[in-house]
VOGU-3710 file (C-alpha; in Angstrom, 3 decimals, decimal comma):
1> mvggllvgvg> 10,363/41,999/5,599  11,175/41,727/9,307  11,806/45,439/9,606  8,552/46,210/7,826  6,692/43,870/10,145  8,103/45,561/13,237  7,150/48,977/11,864  3,706/47,619/11,063  3,306/46,419/14,637  3,939/49,913/15,873
11> nglvplivqd> 1,391/51,335/13,422  -1,408/49,028/14,464  -0,762/45,787/12,569  -1,726/43,626/15,555  -5,234/45,148/15,862  -5,658/44,607/12,123  -4,661/40,954/12,488  -7,124/40,533/15,368  -9,840/42,123/13,259  -9,141/39,738/10,353
21> liagfgnvlt> -9,035/36,812/12,772  -12,461/37,717/14,166  -13,759/37,760/10,603  -12,221/34,313/10,146  -14,072/33,039/13,218  -17,266/34,433/11,802  -16,679/32,493/8,591  -15,951/29,239/10,425  -19,076/29,601/12,577  -21,464/29,757/9,619
31> pfnmflflvg> -23,778/26,683/9,613  -22,236/24,932/6,597  -18,619/25,591/7,610  -19,395/24,541/11,192  -20,763/21,271/9,837  -17,558/20,754/7,825  -15,527/21,659/10,923  -17,242/18,929/12,948  -16,783/16,463/10,094  -13,081/17,350/9,973
41> itlgmmsgai> -12,652/16,923/13,742  -14,409/13,540/13,645  -12,465/12,227/10,648  -9,187/13,534/12,048  -9,665/11,859/15,429  -10,754/8,587/13,841  -7,857/8,533/11,378  -5,348/9,467/14,037  -6,577/6,973/16,620  -6,911/3,963/14,280
51> pglngtmtvv> -3,535/2,512/13,211  -3,136/2,536/9,452  -5,470/5,509/8,921  -3,184/8,492/9,438  -4,070/12,125/8,835  -2,169/12,330/5,552  -4,121/9,434/4,046  -7,447/10,940/5,150  -6,573/14,347/3,719  -5,633/12,693/0,423
61> lmvpityama> -9,014/10,943/0,291  -10,900/14,170/1,066  -9,133/16,454/-1,447  -11,356/15,475/-4,416  -14,462/16,127/-2,312  -13,351/19,708/-1,588  -13,440/20,505/-5,307  -17,206/20,945/-5,054  -16,823/23,384/-2,124  -15,691/26,961/-1,800
71> pdsgimmlav> -11,902/27,172/-1,236  -12,201/28,506/2,310  -14,609/25,709/3,303  -12,736/22,825/1,721  -9,203/23,810/2,762  -10,402/24,690/6,271  -11,779/21,148/6,654  -8,456/19,624/5,505  -6,519/21,755/8,028  -8,837/20,645/10,838
81> iyaaavyags> -8,414/16,968/9,886  -4,629/17,404/10,126  -4,743/19,108/13,541  -7,128/16,517/15,020  -5,205/13,542/13,625  -1,918/14,709/15,200  -3,565/14,699/18,620  -5,621/11,527/18,254  -2,593/9,355/17,536  -1,850/9,544/21,265
91> isailfkvpg> -5,088/7,722/22,179  -4,155/4,325/20,784  -0,508/4,930/21,753  -1,528/5,234/25,394  -4,215/2,540/25,377  -2,506/-0,176/23,326  1,079/0,965/22,604  0,021/1,250/18,972  0,870/4,689/17,531  -2,254/5,727/15,648
101> apeaimttld> -0,095/8,152/13,662  3,681/8,549/13,222  3,505/11,739/15,318  2,620/9,608/18,375  5,744/7,429/18,262  7,367/9,049/21,273  4,109/9,201/23,271  4,107/5,390/23,484  7,353/5,406/25,456  5,720/6,843/28,606
111> gypmnqngql> 1,996/6,919/27,826  1,595/3,160/27,622  3,656/2,436/30,773  1,481/4,977/32,629  -1,569/3,041/31,473  0,000/-0,219/32,651  0,807/1,409/36,012  -2,828/2,356/36,566  -2,411/6,022/35,561  -4,653/5,977/32,516
121> reaistavfa> -6,607/9,087/33,461  -3,462/11,110/34,127  -1,836/9,942/30,893  -4,808/10,913/28,729  -5,380/14,213/30,543  -1,738/15,108/30,116  -1,806/14,242/26,422  -4,952/16,293/25,835  -3,692/19,296/27,774  -0,249/19,286/26,175
131> safggivgtl> -1,656/18,753/22,682  -4,120/21,627/23,001  -1,534/23,951/24,565  1,105/23,215/21,922  -1,431/23,546/19,114  -2,814/26,863/20,384  0,632/28,391/20,957  1,846/27,141/17,581  -1,194/28,626/15,852  -0,764/31,982/17,622
141> iliffspvla> 2,881/32,084/16,529  1,717/31,176/13,034  -0,802/34,041/13,011  1,408/36,812/14,350  4,886/35,836/13,141  4,403/34,031/9,816  6,410/36,606/7,779  9,317/36,552/10,260  9,413/32,760/10,430  9,153/32,472/6,650
151> efaiqlsdpe> 12,145/34,770/6,207  14,026/32,750/8,821  13,226/29,492/6,987  14,172/30,796/3,550  17,576/32,005/4,775  18,469/28,540/6,023  20,382/26,341/3,627  21,525/22,731/3,625  24,332/23,194/6,202  21,871/24,615/8,742
161> ffavillgla> 19,300/21,915/8,107  21,893/19,160/8,511  23,169/20,757/11,722  19,650/20,854/13,196  19,127/17,153/12,399  22,573/16,369/13,857  21,471/18,061/17,073  18,388/15,833/17,105  20,548/12,741/16,700  22,862/13,915/19,503
171> lvstigagni> 19,895/14,150/21,824  19,604/10,357/21,643  21,973/10,356/24,629  19,013/11,349/26,801  16,973/8,348/25,702  20,016/6,202/26,345  20,538/7,497/29,875  21,888/4,525/31,774  23,360/2,775/28,734  24,499/5,265/26,135
181> tkatmmmcfg> 26,454/2,587/24,261  23,394/0,488/23,470  21,370/3,574/22,588  24,032/4,820/20,183  24,308/1,377/18,595  20,558/1,289/17,986  20,577/4,813/16,571  23,376/3,901/14,143  21,407/0,835/13,077  18,424/3,100/12,355
191> lflgvfgfdp> 20,647/5,398/10,287  21,840/2,381/8,315  18,280/1,292/7,597  17,670/4,705/6,071  20,282/4,297/3,309  18,589/1,341/1,565  17,218/2,150/-1,871  18,167/4,723/-4,475  20,765/7,362/-3,731  18,816/10,633/-3,121
201> ltgvprftfd> 21,183/12,681/-5,319  22,529/10,359/-8,021  19,686/7,822/-8,240  22,142/4,914/-8,049  20,721/1,865/-6,200  22,579/0,868/-3,033  22,204/-2,068/-0,657  19,356/-3,377/-2,802  20,852/-6,840/-3,503  18,847/-6,862/-6,764
211> snylasgidf> 15,613/-6,709/-4,763  12,810/-4,530/-6,096  11,510/-4,096/-2,548  14,799/-2,814/-1,147  15,127/-0,516/-4,168  12,157/1,450/-2,843  13,751/1,743/0,601  12,578/0,589/4,023  9,457/2,538/4,945  9,344/3,621/8,574
221> ipvilgvfaf> 5,601/2,979/9,048  5,886/-0,869/8,987  8,971/-0,605/11,193  7,148/1,552/13,742  4,115/-0,747/13,802  6,400/-3,738/14,223  8,670/-2,452/17,007  5,873/-0,880/19,044  2,615/-2,710/18,290  3,463/-6,252/17,169
231> sevlkqiqsg> 6,270/-6,644/19,706  3,839/-5,622/22,467  1,356/-8,268/21,297  4,120/-10,873/21,566  5,010/-9,594/25,017  1,375/-9,768/26,167  1,018/-13,308/24,855  4,170/-14,348/26,688  3,317/-12,583/29,983  -0,454/-13,125/30,014
241> gnliggggeg> -1,043/-9,515/31,141  -3,728/-7,036/30,119  -3,221/-4,398/27,444  -5,219/-1,765/29,294  -4,191/-1,140/32,864  -1,687/-3,022/34,936  -1,992/-6,725/35,438  -4,840/-8,326/37,297  -8,472/-8,911/36,595  -9,490/-5,318/37,002
251> ggsdfsqats> -6,743/-4,017/34,852  -5,317/-1,738/37,486  -6,716/1,490/36,000  -9,719/3,336/37,344  -11,826/3,452/34,183  -14,667/5,340/35,814  -12,278/8,166/36,696  -10,668/8,193/33,278  -13,739/9,907/31,830  -15,153/11,683/34,884
261> gsmfpplsyf> -14,447/14,913/36,666  -13,609/18,238/35,060  -13,479/18,541/31,297  -10,220/20,482/31,608  -6,987/19,352/33,316  -6,166/20,992/36,664  -4,272/24,294/36,727  -1,417/22,535/38,527  -0,378/21,204/35,111  0,882/24,676/34,212
271> krfgrilgvn> 3,233/24,593/37,189  4,382/21,019/36,700  4,937/21,192/32,937  5,628/24,922/32,650  9,147/24,657/31,219  8,239/21,816/28,879  5,151/23,647/27,596  6,995/26,912/27,033  10,139/25,572/25,389  8,571/22,752/23,356
281> svmgtiigvl> 5,771/24,943/21,993  8,272/27,364/20,499  10,780/24,678/19,512  8,069/22,526/17,928  6,796/25,452/15,873  10,316/26,195/14,602  10,831/22,524/13,692  7,522/22,607/11,829  8,657/25,680/9,883  11,592/23,719/8,416
291> pgagattgal> 10,412/22,349/5,044  9,910/18,588/5,163  10,411/18,194/8,917  6,789/17,881/10,063  5,136/16,888/13,334  6,910/13,505/13,604  10,300/15,221/13,734  8,825/17,714/16,181  7,799/14,850/18,484  11,275/13,323/18,363
301> fgytfgqrlv> 12,891/16,650/19,248  10,213/17,400/21,840  10,749/14,177/23,748  14,521/14,551/23,921  14,337/18,276/24,703  11,849/17,493/27,455  14,395/15,269/29,174  16,776/18,217/29,323  14,162/20,416/31,000  13,458/18,239/34,043
311> pknvrekfgt> 15,562/17,297/37,098  17,808/14,255/36,866  15,581/12,086/39,053  12,680/12,611/36,626  14,864/12,330/33,519  16,083/8,912/34,579  12,461/7,680/34,703  11,678/8,668/31,109  10,476/5,588/29,296  9,065/3,988/32,455
321> gvpegvaape> 5,861/6,037/32,662  6,178/9,682/33,743  3,701/12,418/32,708  6,542/14,627/31,519  7,343/11,969/28,903  3,812/12,373/27,523  3,640/16,173/27,740  6,954/16,761/25,956  6,249/15,081/22,576  2,546/15,991/22,531
331> tannaaasga> 3,321/19,683/23,024  5,958/19,682/20,313  4,167/17,646/17,645  0,991/19,723/17,786  2,995/22,958/17,695  4,960/21,574/14,725  1,707/20,784/12,911  0,780/24,459/13,148  4,302/25,546/12,227  4,169/23,442/9,054
341> fvplltlgip> 1,603/25,902/7,661  4,136/28,765/7,755  6,220/27,756/4,703  3,060/26,485/2,981  1,143/29,764/3,215  4,005/32,256/2,924  6,437/30,505/0,583  4,344/27,876/-1,190  6,652/25,182/0,218  5,015/22,337/2,197
351> gsattavila> 6,362/21,900/5,721  5,235/18,256/5,987  3,708/15,426/3,988  0,178/16,480/4,947  0,687/20,137/4,065  2,043/18,944/0,701  -1,368/17,385/0,076  -3,067/20,590/1,268  -0,858/22,490/-1,214  -2,346/20,286/-3,935
361> afilhgirpg> -5,800/21,319/-2,708  -4,828/24,990/-3,049  -3,676/24,397/-6,613  -6,834/22,402/-7,346  -8,837/25,508/-6,465  -6,631/27,746/-8,600  -4,770/29,323/-5,680  -0,985/29,402/-5,494  0,370/29,968/-1,955  3,248/32,409/-1,678
371> pslieqqgpl> 4,390/35,733/-0,187  1,300/37,559/-1,501  -1,260/34,952/-0,371  -2,275/36,760/2,853  -2,742/40,009/0,930  -4,692/38,454/-1,937  -6,610/35,736/-0,048  -6,914/37,246/3,435  -10,372/35,788/4,263  -9,210/32,289/3,272
381> vytifaalll> -6,004/32,475/5,313  -7,666/33,813/8,448  -10,427/31,247/8,159  -7,706/28,570/8,304  -6,111/30,308/11,303  -9,434/30,507/13,148  -10,235/26,866/12,371  -6,871/25,707/13,730  -7,461/27,587/16,985  -10,975/26,191/17,335
391> anvailllnk> -9,733/22,690/16,526  -7,299/22,744/19,429  -9,999/24,021/21,789  -12,297/21,273/20,488  -9,636/18,703/21,409  -10,265/19,608/25,046  -14,054/19,725/24,700  -14,394/16,440/22,792  -11,875/14,561/24,887  -14,335/12,967/27,330
401> pvvklflqvr> -16,734/11,421/24,791  -13,868/10,247/22,544  -11,969/8,616/25,410  -15,179/7,078/26,784  -15,819/5,550/23,365  -12,345/4,053/23,101  -12,446/2,748/26,667  -15,295/0,454/25,666  -12,631/-1,840/24,257  -12,003/-3,047/27,807
411> hiprelllsl> -15,156/-5,143/27,430  -13,622/-6,977/24,480  -12,098/-10,365/25,418  -8,318/-10,207/25,644  -7,714/-12,757/22,892  -10,035/-10,945/20,483  -8,447/-7,575/21,326  -4,960/-8,853/20,595  -6,220/-10,291/17,315  -7,788/-6,946/16,367
421> iviftvvgaf> -4,530/-5,120/17,082  -2,634/-7,551/14,870  -5,208/-6,949/12,124  -4,843/-3,166/12,466  -1,055/-3,387/12,316  -1,217/-5,623/9,247  -3,643/-3,268/7,489  -1,587/-0,238/8,492  1,670/-1,757/7,269  0,163/-2,771/3,934
431> atrnimadlw> -1,954/0,330/3,288  0,991/2,738/3,220  2,503/1,481/-0,046  0,381/-1,578/-0,945  3,481/-3,804/-0,883  3,232/-7,291/0,625  6,892/-7,190/1,649  6,036/-4,400/4,111  4,081/-7,002/6,092  7,191/-9,175/6,421
441> tmflfgvaay> 9,141/-6,077/7,447  6,605/-5,374/10,172  6,705/-8,971/11,473  10,506/-9,102/11,310  11,027/-5,896/13,257  8,313/-6,872/15,742  10,083/-10,106/16,618  13,480/-8,356/16,682  12,160/-5,624/19,007  10,687/-8,248/21,334
451> ylekynysva> 14,107/-9,829/21,858  16,004/-6,510/21,854  13,908/-5,176/24,727  14,478/-8,399/26,672  18,187/-7,530/26,619  17,595/-3,839/27,463  18,142/-2,425/23,978  15,783/0,536/23,498  14,123/0,612/20,083  13,354/4,344/20,265
461> pmviglvlgp> 16,883/5,429/19,175  16,575/3,122/16,148  13,316/4,818/15,152  14,931/8,242/15,592  17,791/7,215/13,319  15,428/5,804/10,689  13,273/8,957/10,631  16,018/11,587/10,812  18,670/9,830/8,700  16,935/10,235/5,310
471> laepslrrsl> 16,317/13,894/6,182  19,947/14,583/7,081  21,755/12,764/4,258  20,604/14,904/1,291  21,488/18,109/3,168  24,909/16,743/4,103  25,657/15,614/0,554  24,444/18,837/-1,088  26,421/20,964/1,363  29,661/19,114/0,631
481> tkaggdwmvf> 29,008/19,117/-3,117  28,534/22,884/-3,186  31,627/23,394/-1,023  33,797/21,087/-3,112  34,124/18,583/-0,279  35,248/21,178/2,275  33,846/20,238/5,685  34,503/23,756/6,959  31,307/24,848/5,212  29,420/23,774/8,341
491> fqrpvsalmi> 31,537/26,075/10,534  31,648/29,064/8,211  27,915/29,683/8,616  27,012/30,946/12,124  23,759/29,001/12,598  25,142/25,640/11,475  28,321/26,159/13,508  26,266/26,913/16,620  24,041/23,862/16,084  27,031/21,532/15,624
501> ilavftffip> 28,716/22,854/18,765  25,460/22,385/20,671  25,211/18,846/19,294  28,685/17,969/20,585  27,983/19,441/24,009  24,526/17,843/24,118  25,973/14,398/23,485  28,956/14,502/25,834  27,922/16,767/28,711  25,240/14,384/30,069
511> limdstqfgd> 27,874/11,663/30,305  30,151/13,987/32,285  27,375/15,426/34,437  25,741/12,115/35,310  28,702/9,785/35,742  31,672/11,735/37,141  32,546/13,405/40,426  33,251/16,596/38,493  29,671/16,542/37,223  28,365/15,960/40,752
521> rireqlglte> 30,216/19,079/41,948  28,809/21,147/39,102  25,261/20,031/39,841  25,780/20,835/43,500  27,059/24,337/42,655  24,061/24,942/40,377  21,625/23,766/43,034  20,365/20,897/40,889  21,089/18,320/43,598  18,614/19,948/45,996
531> meq> 16,032/20,180/43,198  16,394/16,466/42,478  16,000/15,611/46,161
//
């Protein structure tokens, strides 16, 4: 397939793709489809920005409505909802430290501190710019390289998938810069939380203690809402500060500037975030291509990769409020959202939870995605491609009115605002599975996170372990089962061997480089010391 694609490029495949893409734009810009596009953008931003209403839930609710529409109109609207929701989760993450969607988990780590430091405008502009850039690059890669990426994904097996997740876990050393021991402890605790419930291969219950709730496992949505949102409410009550802007009556942030000036971020962003934008766009798309990974995993990888792409003096400030900490996850998660469409459209395998719902919409309309989908349903596919590109451009265009709307919350009394956030977190924790015990999980982890952060234990590594652990375990177990328990299976396959070696170096080299005289000499020889100064 790859060879045929390369030959096709030489024979004019790219002009043909551009021609089909223009036809897709023409389909999107028809009055009815444009109306659905605007509806999708609005619903996506609302569902992404409001905790408890994530993009997946909104797409699920809209699938039955699409049955009365043409396939290209209905599925296009669902794709736009997904793209807009991935971006919009950063709004509430920056304003209130409440991830509006799981994809915005890592954005809270630097976006909210920037808000508290009076850098609200810069935080939101960075999030918008990085989201749009990552989404556009991811969609372009999706359009031109779908067959190549699909073949790459289908050749990967369980050893490779486990090795990639292991690399993500090794990158926790960047988040733990300054205290790798505490960070590793928290990551291991997150991995442990992921083993509650039924064994993914045998179905045997483990660590359930005869509890029906634990039998279904610990869902990461209540945990995320607890450790980020509810713990912040407790912190604000204890400190008496303001949620929006640094302390003081005025809040510290210049609200008038947050929605004024140019609609687009300055061109200097390309220079400042150039390496992050380039690497994380491609990396995020590849993560999205892996079946089941999704934009949340892309954000986790993007944040930790971003720390490797900046000088040491910037890397050490990650988590305290640096723009790079916002740009890195926002670039990667939006690129991953586009990448998740690759296995869906070319293999019929969903790349994330939301694309699994979109797959159901395809089937509802009598269409089965697969290798022949582009050939048989070209107008539909290129309508989706065009809509995804337009959606990411619309993120830039609609940013000012959306942010201005959300900034009106500064007029809400502090006590009422804190109460509303608690209500949103309660609704969000309950709405995921409709289990009352999830509320107690949210409260428990919120209180725990409040005290953990007082003693300088970062909760981000725990979240990484909880999200990536359940993805890694089935691949590890299946790999060893197929190999008869032989661990060498991970080193006999080139890609998995390379990923594991990179994971080992990724975990240990920062410790050597940052804390030894030998590392200081290496940095000096590479010229990194001058860069940091």
